[in-house]
C-alpha positions in Angstrom: 0.0 0.0 -0.5 1.2 3.2 -1.0 0.8 6.2 1.6 2.1 9.9 1.5 0.9 11.8 4.6 0.6 15.9 3.9 3.2 17.8 5.5 2.4 21.4 7.2 3.0 23.1 4.2 5.5 26.7 5.0 4.2 29.6 4.6 4.6 32.8 5.5 1.4 33.3 6.7 1.9 31.4 9.5 5.3 33.4 10.4 3.4 36.5 10.2 1.0 35.4 13.3 3.7 35.6 15.7 5.0 39.1 14.0 6.6 41.6 16.1 5.4 44.5 14.6 4.2 45.3 18.6 7.1 44.7 20.4 9.5 48.0 21.4 12.6 48.3 21.5 13.5 51.3 23.5 15.1 51.3 25.7 12.7 54.0 28.0 9.7 51.3 27.8 7.1 52.7 30.3 6.6 48.8 31.6 7.8 44.9 30.9 11.2 44.1 30.0 13.6 46.3 27.9 16.2 45.4 25.7 19.2 46.4 26.9 20.4 50.4 26.0 23.3 50.0 23.7 20.8 47.8 21.7 17.6 50.2 21.2 18.9 52.4 18.2 19.8 49.6 15.9 17.2 47.6 16.9 14.5 50.3 16.4 16.1 50.8 13.1 15.2 47.2 12.9 11.8 47.3 13.3 11.0 50.7 11.1 12.4 48.8 8.5 10.6 46.0 8.5 7.5 48.6 8.5 9.1 50.0 5.5 9.1 46.4 4.2 13.2 46.8 2.8 14.1 43.2 4.4 17.9 44.1 3.6 18.1 47.4 6.5 16.6 44.8 8.5 19.4 42.4 8.6 22.5 45.1 8.2 20.6 46.5 11.6 20.0 42.9 13.4 23.3 42.1 12.3 24.1 45.2 14.1 22.5 44.5 17.7 24.4 41.1 17.3 28.0 42.5 17.2 27.4 45.4 19.7 29.8 44.9 22.9 28.5 43.2 26.2 26.9 40.8 27.1 23.2 40.5 25.8 19.9 39.6 28.2 17.8 36.8 27.4 15.1 39.9 26.1 17.7 40.6 23.5 18.2 37.6 21.9 14.5 37.0 21.9 14.1 40.2 20.1 16.8 39.2 17.4 15.6 36.2 17.1 12.2 36.7 16.4 13.2 39.5 13.7 15.5 37.2 12.3 12.8 34.4 11.8 10.7 36.4 10.6 12.6 38.6 8.1 14.2 35.2 6.6 10.6 34.0 5.8 10.2 37.2 3.4 13.6 36.2 2.5 12.9 32.8 1.8 15.7 32.0 3.7 14.2 28.9 5.7 16.6 26.7 6.8 18.6 30.5 8.1 14.9 30.8 9.5 14.2 27.6 11.7 17.2 28.2 14.6 16.0 31.9 14.8 12.3 31.2 15.5 13.8 28.0 17.2 15.3 29.9 19.8 12.9 32.9 20.1 10.5 29.9 20.6 12.5 28.4 23.4 12.4 32.3 25.2 10.6 32.7 28.1 9.0 35.2 26.6 7.2 33.8 24.1 3.5 33.9 25.0 1.7 30.1 24.6 0.6 31.4 21.3 4.0 32.1 19.9 5.3 29.0 20.6 2.8 27.0 19.0 3.3 29.0 15.8 6.8 28.7 15.3 7.8 25.8 16.4 5.2 24.4 13.8 7.0 26.5 10.9 10.6 25.2 12.2 9.3 21.2 12.0 8.0 22.0 8.6 10.8 24.0 7.6 13.7 21.2 8.9 10.9 18.3 7.4 11.3 20.1 3.8 15.5 21.0 4.4 15.6 16.8 5.1 16.4 17.2 8.3 14.0 14.2 10.1 15.8 14.1 13.2 15.5 18.0 14.2 11.7 17.9 12.3 10.8 15.6 15.1 12.5 16.8 18.2 10.9 20.3 17.5 7.7 18.2 16.4 7.4 16.8 20.3 8.5 19.6 21.8 5.0 21.3 19.9 3.7 18.5 20.9 4.3 18.9 24.6 3.0 22.7 24.3 -0.5 21.9 23.4 0.4 21.8 19.4 -2.3 18.5 18.8 -3.3 18.4 15.2 -3.0 16.0 12.9 -1.0 17.4 10.3 1.9 18.3 13.3 1.7 14.0 14.2 1.6 13.3 10.4 4.7 15.2 10.3 6.6 14.0 12.8 4.9 10.2 12.0 6.8 10.7 8.1 9.9 12.2 9.6 10.1 8.6 12.3 9.4 6.6 9.3 12.4 8.0 6.5 14.6 7.4 9.8 13.5 4.3 9.8 11.3 4.2 13.3 8.9 2.9 12.4 7.5 1.4 15.4 7.8 5.1 16.4 6.1 6.4 13.7 2.9 4.4 13.9 2.3 5.1 17.4 2.6 8.6 16.7 0.4 7.9 13.8 -1.9 6.3 16.7 -2.5 9.6 18.5 -4.7 11.0 16.1 -6.3 7.5 15.0 -7.6 7.0 18.0 -9.7 10.5 18.1 -10.9 10.1 15.1 -15.2 8.2 15.1 -13.6 7.3 11.6 -10.3 6.8 11.4 -8.6 8.7 8.2 -7.6 6.2 5.6 -4.5 7.2 4.6 -3.8 7.0 8.2 -4.2 3.1 8.8 -3.0 2.5 6.2 0.7 4.0 6.8 0.6 2.6 10.0 -0.2 -0.8 8.4 3.1 -0.5 6.4 5.0 0.6 8.8 3.9 -2.7 11.0 5.1 -4.3 7.8 8.4 -3.0 7.6 9.3 -4.4 10.9 7.5 -7.8 10.3 5.2 -7.1 13.5 2.4 -9.4 11.7 0.5 -8.6 15.0 0.2 -5.1 14.9 -0.5 -5.3 11.4 -3.5 -7.3 11.6 -5.2 -5.3 14.2 -4.7 -2.4 11.7 -5.8 -4.6 8.4 -9.0 -5.5 10.7 -10.0 -1.7 11.4 -9.1 -1.2 7.6 -11.8 -3.3 6.6 -14.4 -2.2 9.5 -13.7 0.9 8.3 -13.3 0.5 4.2 -14.3 -2.5 3.1 -11.7 -2.3 0.2 -11.1 -5.9 -1.7 -7.2 -5.0 -0.5 -7.9 -4.9 2.4 -9.7 -7.9 2.6 -7.8 -9.9 0.7 -4.6 -8.9 3.5 -7.2 -10.3 6.4 -7.8 -13.5 4.7 -3.8 -13.9 4.7 -3.5 -15.1 7.6 -6.6 -17.5 7.6 -5.3 -18.5 3.3 -2.2 -19.8 5.4 -4.2 -22.0 7.0 -3.7 -25.8 6.6 -7.2 -26.1 6.3 -9.1 -30.1 5.9 -12.0 -30.0 7.3 -14.4 -29.3 3.9 -18.1 -27.3 5.7 -14.7 -25.3 6.8 -13.4 -24.3 3.9 -16.5 -23.6 2.5 -17.9 -21.4 4.7 -14.5 -19.6 3.5 -15.3 -19.2 0.5 -19.0 -17.4 1.5 -17.1 -15.3 3.1 -14.6 -14.3 0.2 -17.5 -13.9 -2.4 -19.8 -11.5 -0.3 -16.8 -9.9 0.4 -15.5 -9.4 -3.3 -11.9 -10.6 -3.7 -13.2 -13.9 -5.4 -11.8 -13.9 -8.5 -9.8 -16.8 -9.8 -10.7 -19.6 -11.4 -9.6 -21.8 -9.1 -11.7 -20.9 -6.2 -14.3 -20.2 -8.4 -14.3 -24.0 -9.4 -13.5 -25.1 -5.7 -16.2 -23.6 -3.9 -18.6 -24.4 -6.8 -17.7 -28.5 -6.4 -17.2 -28.2 -2.3 -21.6 -26.8 -2.2 -22.2 -29.4 -4.9 -19.9 -32.4 -2.5 -22.1 -31.4 0.8 -25.5 -31.2 -0.8 -26.2 -28.2 -1.9 -26.9 -27.5 -5.8 -28.1 -24.2 -5.6 -25.2 -22.6 -3.8 -23.5 -24.3 -7.1 -25.1 -23.2 -9.5 -25.5 -20.0 -8.3 -21.6 -19.4 -8.1 -21.2 -20.8 -11.4 -23.8 -18.0 -13.1 -21.6 -15.9 -11.6 -18.7 -17.0 -12.7 -20.0 -17.1 -16.6 -20.5 -13.8 -15.8 -17.8 -12.1 -15.1 -16.6 -14.5 -18.0 -13.5 -15.5 -14.9 -13.1 -19.0 -16.8 -10.2 -18.1 -19.5 -8.9 -22.0 -20.6 -11.7 -23.6 -23.1 -11.2 -27.2 -21.1 -12.5 -25.2 -18.2 -15.4 -23.5 -19.3 -16.3 -26.4 -20.6 -16.4 -28.6 -17.4 -18.3 -26.0 -15.5 -20.8 -25.5 -18.6 -21.2 -28.4 -18.5 -21.3 -28.8 -14.6 -24.0 -25.8 -14.0 -26.1 -27.5 -17.1 -26.3 -30.6 -14.5 -26.7 -28.7 -11.1 -29.8 -26.8 -12.3 -32.1 -29.9 -12.4 -30.9 -30.6 -8.9 -31.3 -27.3 -7.3 -34.9 -27.1 -9.2 -35.4 -30.6 -7.4 -34.1 -29.4 -4.2 -36.0 -26.1 -3.5 -39.1 -27.6 -4.6 -38.4 -30.5 -1.4 -37.2 -28.4 0.7 -40.8 -28.0 2.7 -41.5 -31.5 2.6 -37.8 -32.3 4.8 -38.5 -29.8 7.1 -40.5 -32.4 7.8 -37.9 -35.1 8.4 -35.9 -32.4 10.0 -38.7 -31.8 12.8 -38.1 -35.7 13.3 -34.1 -36.0 13.5 -32.2 -37.0 16.6 -30.2 -34.0 15.8 -30.3 -30.3 14.9 -27.7 -31.3 12.1 -30.8 -31.9 8.8 -32.2 -28.0 9.5 -28.5 -26.8 9.4 -28.9 -28.2 5.9 -31.7 -27.2 5.0 -30.8 -23.1 6.1 -27.9 -23.4 4.5 -29.9 -24.3 1.0 -32.5 -22.0 1.9 -29.8 -19.3 2.1 -28.1 -20.3 -1.6 -31.9 -19.8 -2.8 -31.9 -15.9 -1.2 -33.8 -17.1 0.8 -32.5 -15.5 3.8 -36.1 -15.9 5.8 -36.4 -18.9 6.0 -33.3 -20.3 5.9 -33.1 -17.9 9.4 -36.2 -19.7 11.1 -34.6 -23.1 9.6 -30.7 -22.5 11.1 -32.6 -21.4 14.3 -34.3 -24.4 14.8 -31.2 -26.8 14.1 -29.8 -24.7 17.3 -32.6 -25.0 18.8 -32.5 -28.9 18.0 -29.0 -29.3 19.8 -26.7 -32.6 19.1 -24.4 -30.8 16.6 -21.9 -31.6 14.6 -20.3 -28.8 14.4 -21.7 -25.8 16.8 -19.0 -23.2 15.2 -20.1 -23.6 12.0 -24.4 -23.9 13.2 -23.3 -20.5 15.0 -21.4 -19.2 11.9 -24.7 -20.1 9.5 -26.8 -18.4 12.1 -24.7 -15.4 11.5 -25.3 -15.3 7.9 -28.5 -15.5 8.0 -29.3 -12.7 10.2 -26.6 -10.9 8.0 -28.6 -11.3 5.0 -32.4 -9.9 6.5 -30.4 -7.2 7.3 -29.9 -7.7 11.2 -26.3 -6.8 10.4 -25.9 -5.8 14.7 -27.2 -9.3 15.7 -24.9 -11.1 12.9 -22.0 -9.7 14.7 -22.5 -11.0 17.6 -23.3 -14.7 16.6 -20.1 -14.5 14.7 -18.8 -12.4 17.7 -19.2 -16.1 20.1 -17.5 -17.9 16.7 -14.3 -16.3 17.8 -13.9 -17.2 21.2 -14.3 -21.5 19.4 -10.6 -23.7 20.5 -10.9 -24.6 16.5 -8.1 -21.6 15.5 -9.9 -21.4 12.1 -12.7 -21.1 13.0 -11.9 -18.9 15.6 -10.4 -16.3 12.8 -13.2 -17.1 10.2 -15.8 -16.3 13.3 -14.0 -12.5 14.0 -13.0 -11.6 9.9 -17.5 -12.7 9.5 -17.7 -10.3 12.4 -15.7 -7.3 11.0 -17.4 -8.0 7.8 -20.6 -8.0 9.6 -19.5 -4.4 11.7 -18.5 -2.4 8.7 -22.3 -2.8 7.4 -23.1 -1.0 10.9 -20.5 1.3 10.0 -22.0 2.1 7.0 -25.7 2.5 8.1 
């Protein structure tokens, strides 16, 4: 994933927010701190030149003050540094402006607002100069002074990443996303990339989960599904449910995935699901090899009749399910109804199966119940069922339950 964080813009207007025009450089100022008497004349001349926008004259007079004999007070240095910083910005000499304003911001005479404005601008200047160490240093100072806007944090994080401090960069971005109701996609992508750089799969996985929750896009889902796809799943029922999720979230793309899902559904007694998947594959021109086209067209033609016959007898099959000693028959009927889009009937049958109990796989039953609720537009209840599956002792079902829960959650967040 690519991510470009927008860095704070360095502009004259930002520095003008801390204008020095209101400062007095007169030695006989009635109250408050004053500059040393020996500096009064050149600094007053510098201020007059500043009002006339004669920047070269400003620098000449400031340098005269700097070279004046005698020790300078803290206030002298404060006045000189902020004047220097201002005039260098006007001359677009940001490299010279940054250290002057940095020093002014650290003065005891700088107001809180001046400190915030100057530090934020100095940080941007150092970033523009590719001095990433100073960018981070000044950015962290700005945060301590109460600068907590998104762009400041992202500038710090961007600099940290360029220094190779990926964990620090991710932690900095966390300071932003923790306070956003819907975290910005660019920030989550940046954070995910940071964790990938240091092979932190656990934290990368957490970020991907947030991405699929708020931005359920196929690329993010492929990353979320990756750990599950690497598991050696030998349970055909579980594998079919993985494909069902892939189909739901739009990442069922490869011919082999469509083919295997269709065959798994047929093997487990769901001809309606096989038909639906193959019809989707042909509609999207998934099969490109002629032998695959012929093979799966033949399978599709044959399965249609079986699907029609099954749908016609599902109602009477419920009578047999009622007499069965376990709830598994009801589950099969419910899954079949799901494949035909008859979601209300599916929900009713699956619920009866769970109530009847003695199931071969309680995890699959709860998963199917969640799918039925999700398809009947009850995402909140579906998420609760999927969350229960996520606590399974079966690691694959637990992971699948978590992913289905995220899928249901994305419906809630988009509602």
